[in-house]
N, C-alpha and C positions, 0 to 999 in steps of 0.2 A: 372436310367442311371447315370453313373459317369461323362459323358462329360458336361462341362460348355460351354456356348456360350457367346460371338461369337467364332468361331473356324475357323482357316485358314487350308484348305485342300490342300496339295501339288500337288496331282494328283488323278486319278480316283481310284487308290488302297485306298487312304485315304477316298475318298468319300464313297466307298463300305464299308470300315470298320466302318465309322461313321453310315451308314445305318444299318449294322448288329447290332450295339448297339441299335439304335432305335427300330429295329424289336424285339430284345430280350426283350426290356422293354415294348413293346406295350401290351395293354390291350384290352379285348373285348369292342367294342363301340368306340374306339378311332378314331378321324379323324385328319389327317395331311394334311395341305395345303402347297404346295410347290410353292413358288414365285420366278421368275427368268427368265432372258432373254433366248432366244434360245441358246442352248449349255452351259447353266450354270451348269448342272449336275443334274437336277431334276430327269430324268429317271435313271441315274446311281445311285443316292441316293436311289431310289425306289427299284433297283435291289438288293442293299444291305439290305434294310428293309425286303423285301420278303425272302431273304437268311437267315436273322436272325430269321425268323419264320419257318425255316426248310422246305421251299418249295424248291423242287429239279429240277424244269424245267426252261426253258428260260423265261425271263421277258422282254417284249417289250413295247414300247410306244403305248398308246391307242389313238393316234392322229386321226386315221381314223375310228376306231371302237367305240370311245368315252368312252368305259369302257372295261377293261380286268379283268377277274376274275382268281384268283389263289386259288385253293382249295387243300386241302391235307396237308397243314402245320398246325402249332399250332393254327392259326387263319385263317379264310377265309379272303382274301384280295381283295378289289374292288378298282381297279386303274382307276380313271377318268382323262380325259383331256378335259377341258372346252374350249380350244383354238378354235375349230370350232363350238362351240354351239352358235347359234344366239339368242336364247331366252330361259329363264328359263323353258318354257313349254316343251321344248324338253327333258330336263332332267327329268322333272316330269313325262312326258309320258314314259320315259325310265324305270321308276320305282325308281327314286332317293330316295324317302322316304322308299321304301322297303329295299334298300340297307343299309340305316342307321339303319333300325330296325333289321337287321339280326345280329347285335352284332359282326361283324367281325372288320376288320380295313379298313377304307376308306381313300385312298390317293388321293389327288386332285392336278393336275398340272394346272396352269393358273387360280387359284381360284378367283383372283381379277375381272375376267370377270363376275362372278355371285356370289358375296360374300354373298348375302342374303340368299342363300340356305344352308350355312354352319351353323352348330350348334354353340352355344356360347362358348362351350368348345373346339372348334378346336384349335389344336396346329399349329401355323403359323411359317414357316421356310423360310427365304429368302436366295437364293443362288446368289452370284454375282462374276463376273470375277474380279480377281486381278492379277497383274503381277507375284506374287509368286504362284498362283493357284486360289482357290475359297474360298470365305469367306461365312460362313453360320452364319446367325444371327436368334435368336429366339425371339418370342413374338410380332412380327408385326401383327397387326390386320387389319380388313377390312379397 
């Protein structure tokens, strides 16, 4: 990926474009953790990532379903939202380890709520509001 961080995104189109770059660069087994407040652009970035993997259907937030699966692109994508998960056991019961073993791309929103479940090689991206748009920083860990 040619993008260097931090990067300031002026609008949702720029967020989608960054996501497409991330998706095009994604490899089997990658895990991306998206940190940010409500409305910071986590789901929009995910929409771009999935689009960059040539998935052709609508991408929505998994807030109430806990996980959305996007199959049919270059990689399978498993999009998790930890926001409503009360305990790690819920994710383990849902098959968290199986999703990691499938060698697709795992994307996690609100990862700081259950950071111990994420592998050490997780790519952490933090999105934050700025007057000029959204700032994305990389490399933040648990």
